[in-house]
SEGUVEX-202276 format. One record per residue (C-alpha): x negated, y negated, z; residue number from 1. Coordinates in Angstrom, 3 decimals. Last residue first. Layout:
N
@X:X Y:Y Z:Z resi:NUM;
...
This chain:
360
@X:-34.783 Y:-93.009 Z:-69.836 resi:360;
@X:-33.424 Y:-89.549 Z:-70.733 resi:359;
@X:-35.039 Y:-87.081 Z:-68.794 resi:358;
@X:-37.455 Y:-84.039 Z:-69.073 resi:357;
@X:-39.000 Y:-82.058 Z:-65.929 resi:356;
@X:-42.270 Y:-80.379 Z:-65.689 resi:355;
@X:-42.980 Y:-77.035 Z:-63.658 resi:354;
@X:-47.122 Y:-76.649 Z:-63.625 resi:353;
@X:-49.412 Y:-73.767 Z:-63.559 resi:352;
@X:-51.655 Y:-74.434 Z:-66.738 resi:351;
@X:-49.637 Y:-72.055 Z:-68.596 resi:350;
@X:-47.142 Y:-74.487 Z:-68.641 resi:349;
@X:-43.427 Y:-74.697 Z:-67.468 resi:348;
@X:-39.890 Y:-76.321 Z:-69.088 resi:347;
@X:-37.041 Y:-78.078 Z:-67.048 resi:346;
@X:-34.644 Y:-79.680 Z:-69.699 resi:345;
@X:-32.139 Y:-82.105 Z:-67.963 resi:344;
@X:-28.448 Y:-81.528 Z:-68.470 resi:343;
@X:-27.658 Y:-82.086 Z:-64.892 resi:342;
@X:-27.014 Y:-78.017 Z:-64.181 resi:341;
@X:-30.695 Y:-77.854 Z:-65.549 resi:340;
@X:-31.554 Y:-76.500 Z:-69.058 resi:339;
@X:-34.470 Y:-73.836 Z:-68.975 resi:338;
@X:-37.941 Y:-73.781 Z:-71.243 resi:337;
@X:-40.562 Y:-71.145 Z:-70.068 resi:336;
@X:-44.156 Y:-71.388 Z:-71.474 resi:335;
@X:-45.464 Y:-74.571 Z:-72.797 resi:334;
@X:-49.329 Y:-74.437 Z:-73.513 resi:333;
@X:-49.913 Y:-78.275 Z:-72.877 resi:332;
@X:-51.336 Y:-80.900 Z:-74.699 resi:331;
@X:-49.419 Y:-83.516 Z:-73.639 resi:330;
@X:-49.726 Y:-85.377 Z:-76.952 resi:329;
@X:-47.630 Y:-82.827 Z:-78.983 resi:328;
@X:-44.723 Y:-83.343 Z:-76.636 resi:327;
@X:-42.193 Y:-82.922 Z:-79.189 resi:326;
@X:-42.038 Y:-81.544 Z:-82.305 resi:325;
@X:-38.910 Y:-81.752 Z:-84.563 resi:324;
@X:-37.416 Y:-78.899 Z:-87.017 resi:323;
@X:-34.786 Y:-79.555 Z:-89.482 resi:322;
@X:-31.806 Y:-77.198 Z:-90.847 resi:321;
@X:-31.713 Y:-74.118 Z:-89.332 resi:320;
@X:-28.825 Y:-72.111 Z:-90.431 resi:319;
@X:-26.208 Y:-71.434 Z:-87.386 resi:318;
@X:-23.335 Y:-71.596 Z:-89.776 resi:317;
@X:-22.438 Y:-74.869 Z:-88.164 resi:316;
@X:-25.757 Y:-76.230 Z:-88.825 resi:315;
@X:-28.791 Y:-75.711 Z:-86.738 resi:314;
@X:-31.530 Y:-77.805 Z:-85.955 resi:313;
@X:-34.674 Y:-76.446 Z:-84.118 resi:312;
@X:-36.702 Y:-77.869 Z:-81.644 resi:311;
@X:-40.115 Y:-77.065 Z:-80.836 resi:310;
@X:-41.946 Y:-78.265 Z:-77.639 resi:309;
@X:-45.149 Y:-78.436 Z:-78.190 resi:308;
@X:-48.823 Y:-77.044 Z:-77.371 resi:307;
@X:-49.796 Y:-75.584 Z:-80.809 resi:306;
@X:-50.686 Y:-72.224 Z:-79.656 resi:305;
@X:-48.214 Y:-71.584 Z:-76.888 resi:304;
@X:-44.967 Y:-73.246 Z:-77.756 resi:303;
@X:-41.404 Y:-73.401 Z:-76.106 resi:302;
@X:-38.789 Y:-73.289 Z:-78.349 resi:301;
@X:-35.611 Y:-75.070 Z:-78.451 resi:300;
@X:-32.461 Y:-74.489 Z:-80.235 resi:299;
@X:-30.356 Y:-76.682 Z:-81.429 resi:298;
@X:-26.053 Y:-77.284 Z:-80.236 resi:297;
@X:-26.514 Y:-80.677 Z:-78.558 resi:296;
@X:-29.645 Y:-82.502 Z:-79.281 resi:295;
@X:-28.252 Y:-85.629 Z:-80.202 resi:294;
@X:-26.250 Y:-85.888 Z:-77.150 resi:293;
@X:-29.347 Y:-85.626 Z:-74.818 resi:292;
@X:-27.971 Y:-85.081 Z:-71.192 resi:291;
@X:-25.132 Y:-83.149 Z:-71.707 resi:290;
@X:-26.231 Y:-81.490 Z:-75.513 resi:289;
@X:-25.463 Y:-77.993 Z:-74.662 resi:288;
@X:-29.224 Y:-76.725 Z:-75.335 resi:287;
@X:-29.896 Y:-72.871 Z:-76.519 resi:286;
@X:-33.332 Y:-71.833 Z:-75.094 resi:285;
@X:-36.331 Y:-69.937 Z:-76.479 resi:284;
@X:-39.444 Y:-69.017 Z:-75.050 resi:283;
@X:-43.183 Y:-68.785 Z:-75.632 resi:282;
@X:-43.513 Y:-69.215 Z:-79.630 resi:281;
@X:-47.058 Y:-69.109 Z:-81.014 resi:280;
@X:-47.017 Y:-71.653 Z:-83.361 resi:279;
@X:-47.820 Y:-69.709 Z:-86.005 resi:278;
@X:-49.248 Y:-71.664 Z:-89.214 resi:277;
@X:-46.475 Y:-71.189 Z:-90.951 resi:276;
@X:-43.761 Y:-70.686 Z:-88.672 resi:275;
@X:-40.438 Y:-68.495 Z:-90.585 resi:274;
@X:-36.933 Y:-69.297 Z:-90.152 resi:273;
@X:-33.759 Y:-67.513 Z:-90.490 resi:272;
@X:-35.993 Y:-64.575 Z:-90.402 resi:271;
@X:-34.636 Y:-61.431 Z:-93.418 resi:270;
@X:-32.876 Y:-58.187 Z:-92.479 resi:269;
@X:-33.951 Y:-55.284 Z:-93.816 resi:268;
@X:-32.251 Y:-53.085 Z:-95.915 resi:267;
@X:-33.626 Y:-54.465 Z:-99.217 resi:266;
@X:-37.299 Y:-56.222 Z:-98.840 resi:265;
@X:-38.604 Y:-58.901 Z:-97.531 resi:264;
@X:-42.427 Y:-60.495 Z:-97.442 resi:263;
@X:-44.572 Y:-57.856 Z:-98.885 resi:262;
@X:-44.934 Y:-54.225 Z:-98.763 resi:261;
@X:-46.963 Y:-54.414 Z:-94.999 resi:260;
@X:-49.154 Y:-56.685 Z:-94.003 resi:259;
@X:-50.735 Y:-59.582 Z:-96.154 resi:258;
@X:-54.393 Y:-60.040 Z:-96.167 resi:257;
@X:-55.987 Y:-63.479 Z:-95.750 resi:256;
@X:-58.755 Y:-61.712 Z:-93.208 resi:255;
@X:-59.420 Y:-60.363 Z:-89.572 resi:254;
@X:-56.454 Y:-61.292 Z:-88.106 resi:253;
@X:-54.503 Y:-59.589 Z:-91.079 resi:252;
@X:-51.845 Y:-62.161 Z:-92.328 resi:251;
@X:-48.198 Y:-63.302 Z:-91.687 resi:250;
@X:-45.204 Y:-63.243 Z:-92.905 resi:249;
@X:-44.262 Y:-60.007 Z:-92.502 resi:248;
@X:-42.556 Y:-56.746 Z:-93.770 resi:247;
@X:-42.814 Y:-52.819 Z:-93.100 resi:246;
@X:-44.471 Y:-54.095 Z:-89.591 resi:245;
@X:-42.202 Y:-55.297 Z:-88.362 resi:244;
@X:-39.496 Y:-55.359 Z:-90.593 resi:243;
@X:-36.385 Y:-57.044 Z:-88.558 resi:242;
@X:-34.127 Y:-53.424 Z:-88.931 resi:241;
@X:-30.220 Y:-53.599 Z:-87.559 resi:240;
@X:-28.598 Y:-51.691 Z:-85.437 resi:239;
@X:-26.566 Y:-54.971 Z:-83.652 resi:238;
@X:-26.901 Y:-57.887 Z:-85.206 resi:237;
@X:-29.770 Y:-59.844 Z:-84.033 resi:236;
@X:-30.537 Y:-63.809 Z:-85.663 resi:235;
@X:-33.964 Y:-64.015 Z:-85.995 resi:234;
@X:-36.600 Y:-66.863 Z:-85.812 resi:233;
@X:-39.801 Y:-65.922 Z:-86.789 resi:232;
@X:-43.514 Y:-66.515 Z:-86.259 resi:231;
@X:-45.331 Y:-65.693 Z:-89.394 resi:230;
@X:-48.999 Y:-66.859 Z:-89.702 resi:229;
@X:-51.667 Y:-65.076 Z:-88.451 resi:228;
@X:-49.465 Y:-62.563 Z:-86.692 resi:227;
@X:-45.785 Y:-63.124 Z:-85.887 resi:226;
@X:-44.540 Y:-64.030 Z:-82.589 resi:225;
@X:-40.728 Y:-64.024 Z:-81.765 resi:224;
@X:-37.946 Y:-65.457 Z:-81.315 resi:223;
@X:-34.623 Y:-64.146 Z:-80.833 resi:222;
@X:-30.831 Y:-65.383 Z:-81.190 resi:221;
@X:-27.427 Y:-64.007 Z:-79.906 resi:220;
@X:-24.473 Y:-64.943 Z:-81.829 resi:219;
@X:-21.493 Y:-65.151 Z:-80.409 resi:218;
@X:-20.748 Y:-68.609 Z:-81.556 resi:217;
@X:-19.547 Y:-70.533 Z:-78.344 resi:216;
@X:-21.186 Y:-67.550 Z:-76.216 resi:215;
@X:-24.725 Y:-68.615 Z:-77.635 resi:214;
@X:-26.730 Y:-65.562 Z:-76.700 resi:213;
@X:-30.532 Y:-66.565 Z:-76.124 resi:212;
@X:-34.157 Y:-64.703 Z:-76.341 resi:211;
@X:-37.905 Y:-65.808 Z:-76.393 resi:210;
@X:-40.542 Y:-63.693 Z:-75.826 resi:209;
@X:-40.065 Y:-61.154 Z:-78.817 resi:208;
@X:-43.222 Y:-59.358 Z:-79.786 resi:207;
@X:-43.299 Y:-57.469 Z:-83.161 resi:206;
@X:-39.389 Y:-56.604 Z:-83.594 resi:205;
@X:-38.674 Y:-54.079 Z:-86.595 resi:204;
@X:-35.726 Y:-52.818 Z:-84.010 resi:203;
@X:-32.087 Y:-53.975 Z:-82.709 resi:202;
@X:-29.601 Y:-53.103 Z:-80.111 resi:201;
@X:-31.317 Y:-50.236 Z:-79.034 resi:200;
@X:-30.355 Y:-48.414 Z:-75.173 resi:199;
@X:-29.450 Y:-44.946 Z:-76.920 resi:198;
@X:-33.149 Y:-44.157 Z:-77.148 resi:197;
@X:-32.916 Y:-42.141 Z:-81.164 resi:196;
@X:-32.817 Y:-38.936 Z:-82.118 resi:195;
@X:-30.047 Y:-38.064 Z:-80.765 resi:194;
@X:-27.719 Y:-40.513 Z:-82.141 resi:193;
@X:-24.350 Y:-41.221 Z:-80.526 resi:192;
@X:-25.574 Y:-44.148 Z:-78.625 resi:191;
@X:-27.818 Y:-45.906 Z:-81.543 resi:190;
@X:-25.214 Y:-48.923 Z:-82.406 resi:189;
@X:-24.125 Y:-49.743 Z:-78.714 resi:188;
@X:-20.492 Y:-49.154 Z:-78.304 resi:187;
@X:-20.309 Y:-47.140 Z:-75.235 resi:186;
@X:-22.753 Y:-49.375 Z:-73.328 resi:185;
@X:-25.575 Y:-47.755 Z:-71.773 resi:184;
@X:-25.428 Y:-47.879 Z:-67.819 resi:183;
@X:-27.806 Y:-50.962 Z:-66.263 resi:182;
@X:-25.397 Y:-52.458 Z:-63.899 resi:181;
@X:-25.368 Y:-55.038 Z:-66.253 resi:180;
@X:-24.249 Y:-52.764 Z:-68.820 resi:179;
@X:-27.137 Y:-52.554 Z:-71.607 resi:178;
@X:-28.451 Y:-53.947 Z:-74.793 resi:177;
@X:-31.983 Y:-53.609 Z:-75.352 resi:176;
@X:-33.819 Y:-55.374 Z:-78.060 resi:175;
@X:-37.185 Y:-53.465 Z:-79.812 resi:174;
@X:-40.467 Y:-53.286 Z:-80.453 resi:173;
@X:-41.260 Y:-50.630 Z:-78.264 resi:172;
@X:-38.056 Y:-48.842 Z:-76.814 resi:171;
@X:-39.025 Y:-45.205 Z:-78.019 resi:170;
@X:-37.411 Y:-42.631 Z:-80.502 resi:169;
@X:-36.273 Y:-45.139 Z:-82.560 resi:168;
@X:-39.913 Y:-45.254 Z:-84.259 resi:167;
@X:-39.985 Y:-48.485 Z:-86.305 resi:166;
@X:-41.866 Y:-50.774 Z:-83.991 resi:165;
@X:-43.824 Y:-47.851 Z:-82.675 resi:164;
@X:-45.717 Y:-47.882 Z:-86.059 resi:163;
@X:-46.831 Y:-51.342 Z:-85.358 resi:162;
@X:-49.036 Y:-50.227 Z:-81.994 resi:161;
@X:-50.007 Y:-53.240 Z:-80.046 resi:160;
@X:-47.602 Y:-53.150 Z:-77.633 resi:159;
@X:-44.438 Y:-53.109 Z:-79.669 resi:158;
@X:-43.229 Y:-55.846 Z:-77.610 resi:157;
@X:-39.569 Y:-55.339 Z:-75.642 resi:156;
@X:-36.688 Y:-57.243 Z:-75.574 resi:155;
@X:-33.843 Y:-58.126 Z:-73.192 resi:154;
@X:-29.863 Y:-58.229 Z:-73.711 resi:153;
@X:-27.433 Y:-57.785 Z:-70.730 resi:152;
@X:-23.812 Y:-57.200 Z:-71.390 resi:151;
@X:-21.066 Y:-58.024 Z:-69.436 resi:150;
@X:-18.507 Y:-59.876 Z:-72.030 resi:149;
@X:-19.955 Y:-63.399 Z:-71.706 resi:148;
@X:-23.548 Y:-62.289 Z:-73.268 resi:147;
@X:-26.380 Y:-62.061 Z:-71.126 resi:146;
@X:-30.227 Y:-63.436 Z:-71.790 resi:145;
@X:-33.508 Y:-61.454 Z:-70.691 resi:144;
@X:-37.038 Y:-62.330 Z:-72.183 resi:143;
@X:-39.970 Y:-59.721 Z:-72.631 resi:142;
@X:-42.245 Y:-59.084 Z:-74.240 resi:141;
@X:-44.758 Y:-56.403 Z:-73.725 resi:140;
@X:-47.029 Y:-57.320 Z:-76.505 resi:139;
@X:-50.512 Y:-56.585 Z:-75.383 resi:138;
@X:-51.925 Y:-54.515 Z:-72.637 resi:137;
@X:-53.622 Y:-51.737 Z:-74.802 resi:136;
@X:-53.346 Y:-47.762 Z:-73.665 resi:135;
@X:-49.963 Y:-47.683 Z:-74.768 resi:134;
@X:-46.808 Y:-47.181 Z:-72.549 resi:133;
@X:-43.087 Y:-48.063 Z:-73.740 resi:132;
@X:-40.681 Y:-45.681 Z:-73.153 resi:131;
@X:-38.874 Y:-48.495 Z:-70.672 resi:130;
@X:-38.620 Y:-48.611 Z:-67.099 resi:129;
@X:-34.841 Y:-49.499 Z:-67.175 resi:128;
@X:-32.394 Y:-50.092 Z:-64.290 resi:127;
@X:-35.863 Y:-50.456 Z:-61.344 resi:126;
@X:-34.065 Y:-51.498 Z:-58.290 resi:125;
@X:-34.997 Y:-53.986 Z:-55.616 resi:124;
@X:-31.773 Y:-53.988 Z:-52.909 resi:123;
@X:-34.018 Y:-57.179 Z:-50.898 resi:122;
@X:-35.886 Y:-60.047 Z:-52.664 resi:121;
@X:-36.421 Y:-62.232 Z:-48.956 resi:120;
@X:-37.150 Y:-65.552 Z:-48.323 resi:119;
@X:-33.383 Y:-66.170 Z:-46.911 resi:118;
@X:-31.770 Y:-62.554 Z:-48.485 resi:117;
@X:-31.601 Y:-62.532 Z:-52.359 resi:116;
@X:-30.675 Y:-59.632 Z:-54.527 resi:115;
@X:-32.496 Y:-57.718 Z:-56.793 resi:114;
@X:-32.401 Y:-56.687 Z:-60.255 resi:113;
@X:-34.993 Y:-54.277 Z:-62.680 resi:112;
@X:-35.977 Y:-54.201 Z:-66.528 resi:111;
@X:-39.213 Y:-52.684 Z:-67.170 resi:110;
@X:-42.098 Y:-52.827 Z:-69.885 resi:109;
@X:-44.682 Y:-50.353 Z:-69.097 resi:108;
@X:-48.524 Y:-50.851 Z:-67.581 resi:107;
@X:-51.100 Y:-48.206 Z:-68.095 resi:106;
@X:-53.334 Y:-46.612 Z:-66.110 resi:105;
@X:-50.620 Y:-44.452 Z:-64.347 resi:104;
@X:-47.511 Y:-46.797 Z:-64.955 resi:103;
@X:-47.987 Y:-50.156 Z:-62.953 resi:102;
@X:-44.555 Y:-51.601 Z:-64.052 resi:101;
@X:-45.232 Y:-55.014 Z:-66.657 resi:100;
@X:-42.065 Y:-57.279 Z:-65.640 resi:99;
@X:-38.701 Y:-57.687 Z:-66.271 resi:98;
@X:-36.354 Y:-59.470 Z:-63.584 resi:97;
@X:-32.682 Y:-59.454 Z:-62.961 resi:96;
@X:-30.963 Y:-61.482 Z:-59.939 resi:95;
@X:-27.612 Y:-60.181 Z:-58.652 resi:94;
@X:-25.443 Y:-62.380 Z:-56.374 resi:93;
@X:-22.340 Y:-61.037 Z:-58.391 resi:92;
@X:-19.630 Y:-63.081 Z:-56.907 resi:91;
@X:-21.803 Y:-66.489 Z:-56.437 resi:90;
@X:-24.233 Y:-64.993 Z:-59.232 resi:89;
@X:-21.444 Y:-65.056 Z:-61.959 resi:88;
@X:-24.108 Y:-65.295 Z:-65.196 resi:87;
@X:-26.279 Y:-62.687 Z:-62.831 resi:86;
@X:-29.261 Y:-64.660 Z:-62.617 resi:85;
@X:-32.344 Y:-64.629 Z:-65.243 resi:84;
@X:-36.239 Y:-63.907 Z:-64.056 resi:83;
@X:-38.780 Y:-63.365 Z:-67.074 resi:82;
@X:-42.135 Y:-62.000 Z:-66.752 resi:81;
@X:-44.246 Y:-60.504 Z:-63.854 resi:80;
@X:-47.337 Y:-59.183 Z:-65.276 resi:79;
@X:-48.575 Y:-57.913 Z:-68.720 resi:78;
@X:-50.348 Y:-60.095 Z:-71.331 resi:77;
@X:-53.840 Y:-59.004 Z:-70.763 resi:76;
@X:-53.310 Y:-57.533 Z:-67.457 resi:75;
@X:-51.294 Y:-58.207 Z:-64.349 resi:74;
@X:-49.852 Y:-54.333 Z:-63.868 resi:73;
@X:-47.480 Y:-55.027 Z:-61.409 resi:72;
@X:-46.883 Y:-54.084 Z:-57.643 resi:71;
@X:-43.253 Y:-54.603 Z:-56.658 resi:70;
@X:-41.441 Y:-58.114 Z:-54.774 resi:69;
@X:-39.993 Y:-57.908 Z:-51.807 resi:68;
@X:-41.227 Y:-61.027 Z:-50.081 resi:67;
@X:-39.987 Y:-64.713 Z:-52.126 resi:66;
@X:-42.783 Y:-67.370 Z:-51.995 resi:65;
@X:-41.203 Y:-70.768 Z:-51.199 resi:64;
@X:-42.132 Y:-74.079 Z:-52.926 resi:63;
@X:-41.192 Y:-77.302 Z:-51.388 resi:62;
@X:-40.409 Y:-80.155 Z:-54.048 resi:61;
@X:-37.795 Y:-81.236 Z:-51.141 resi:60;
@X:-34.693 Y:-81.817 Z:-53.481 resi:59;
@X:-35.944 Y:-80.139 Z:-55.788 resi:58;
@X:-36.430 Y:-76.762 Z:-53.957 resi:57;
@X:-39.057 Y:-74.377 Z:-56.031 resi:56;
@X:-38.216 Y:-70.808 Z:-55.397 resi:55;
@X:-40.856 Y:-68.134 Z:-55.857 resi:54;
@X:-41.385 Y:-65.025 Z:-57.134 resi:53;
@X:-45.300 Y:-63.847 Z:-57.071 resi:52;
@X:-46.671 Y:-61.362 Z:-59.626 resi:51;
@X:-49.736 Y:-62.725 Z:-61.398 resi:50;
@X:-47.681 Y:-63.528 Z:-64.179 resi:49;
@X:-46.161 Y:-66.367 Z:-62.143 resi:48;
@X:-42.116 Y:-65.850 Z:-61.596 resi:47;
@X:-39.393 Y:-69.289 Z:-60.818 resi:46;
@X:-36.167 Y:-69.335 Z:-58.891 resi:45;
@X:-34.965 Y:-72.989 Z:-59.001 resi:44;
@X:-33.430 Y:-74.870 Z:-56.533 resi:43;
@X:-31.336 Y:-77.526 Z:-56.567 resi:42;
@X:-27.512 Y:-76.656 Z:-58.320 resi:41;
@X:-28.339 Y:-72.754 Z:-57.232 resi:40;
@X:-30.469 Y:-70.119 Z:-58.532 resi:39;
@X:-31.616 Y:-71.971 Z:-61.307 resi:38;
@X:-33.683 Y:-70.206 Z:-64.306 resi:37;
@X:-37.407 Y:-69.877 Z:-64.696 resi:36;
@X:-40.352 Y:-67.245 Z:-66.063 resi:35;
@X:-43.757 Y:-67.434 Z:-67.349 resi:34;
@X:-45.363 Y:-69.447 Z:-64.570 resi:33;
@X:-49.045 Y:-69.171 Z:-65.029 resi:32;
@X:-50.306 Y:-69.445 Z:-61.579 resi:31;
@X:-49.765 Y:-72.410 Z:-59.481 resi:30;
@X:-51.366 Y:-75.921 Z:-59.159 resi:29;
@X:-48.674 Y:-77.803 Z:-60.233 resi:28;
@X:-44.888 Y:-78.756 Z:-59.277 resi:27;
@X:-41.933 Y:-81.295 Z:-60.219 resi:26;
@X:-44.071 Y:-82.856 Z:-62.758 resi:25;
@X:-41.845 Y:-85.801 Z:-64.405 resi:24;
@X:-41.929 Y:-86.400 Z:-67.966 resi:23;
@X:-40.166 Y:-89.226 Z:-69.348 resi:22;
@X:-37.223 Y:-89.393 Z:-72.505 resi:21;
@X:-36.565 Y:-91.282 Z:-75.556 resi:20;
@X:-38.280 Y:-94.386 Z:-76.124 resi:19;
@X:-41.486 Y:-93.634 Z:-76.724 resi:18;
@X:-40.993 Y:-90.355 Z:-78.236 resi:17;
@X:-41.057 Y:-90.565 Z:-81.990 resi:16;
@X:-40.299 Y:-87.317 Z:-83.020 resi:15;
@X:-42.980 Y:-85.204 Z:-85.463 resi:14;
@X:-40.953 Y:-84.394 Z:-88.298 resi:13;
@X:-40.422 Y:-81.474 Z:-90.533 resi:12;
@X:-42.695 Y:-78.913 Z:-89.516 resi:11;
@X:-43.522 Y:-75.999 Z:-91.554 resi:10;
@X:-42.568 Y:-72.658 Z:-92.928 resi:9;
@X:-38.652 Y:-73.459 Z:-93.099 resi:8;
@X:-36.983 Y:-70.430 Z:-94.763 resi:7;
@X:-33.385 Y:-70.585 Z:-95.152 resi:6;
@X:-31.296 Y:-67.985 Z:-94.974 resi:5;
@X:-29.392 Y:-66.181 Z:-97.909 resi:4;
@X:-31.470 Y:-62.834 Z:-98.624 resi:3;
@X:-34.548 Y:-65.280 Z:-98.726 resi:2;
@X:-34.352 Y:-69.045 Z:-99.418 resi:1;
């Protein structure tokens, strides 16, 4: 227990899957499918890390590539990253993207939006080209989430430069909060501080690749990569410091050497959950329970290194109480996770597949 938060270093259960669900392959032979969202009841819009944006029809299994996407710096951990459809898409037909935009020899995590016109993306607009360039191709982030009050959140990794996460003059190692048109909300925590970027909502993050907002409880959840051990699930509060690299539960890659000053420190938010060893989380989803009522209100994370879907049981106070690991026998690096209108769980793998989990 750290500052009132439950820490669970290891998985508690491996679920017996034989009678629970079936797995269907909807598409294969793709590049790394990094982000996905439903753009209609029977269509998934998805990104491939190499730069393309496409539509998968669930009715016909046809894949349509959309023209109009920008150049990306598809190197290392960069490329075309997340995609999220506006929460009120029928009235507000914007589609939001994050990607690594080429900036000279560097890549910069960028938030953009566009509209779909048949098989084209039109009115592409870079809403925020973050101040996050480094000479590495690591730790771009980046996931997008919406609240019900007209705000968009997106995450940016510290770009392989640890001090960035504590430096409020840049966007790296941060969660950012904007209005849907890209403007800065007047109540952002650092909006009146001259030496800080006004878009910053929280800081001290390493490489957050999962972000979801629970509108029922007004909780913003984030999952991020630790170094060697120490992946974290955090509840995000405005203006708070999440500690990287001052504190960490992980070790240096070159040996069993602790990072920073310890695992917790006064004035720094402690994680709700820590993974030791690292699972390498690639996404985060809050599940409604529509098709799988036993998982209602739980968080789901795709695991890249340990190759499974990680299910985090939460109590009414938002405290993790148990953990399940499913699809370990699949042997796939699981990247994006979304819930369909049918309540089925759709996920992508780094081997270029889109799959669906449905009850038997």
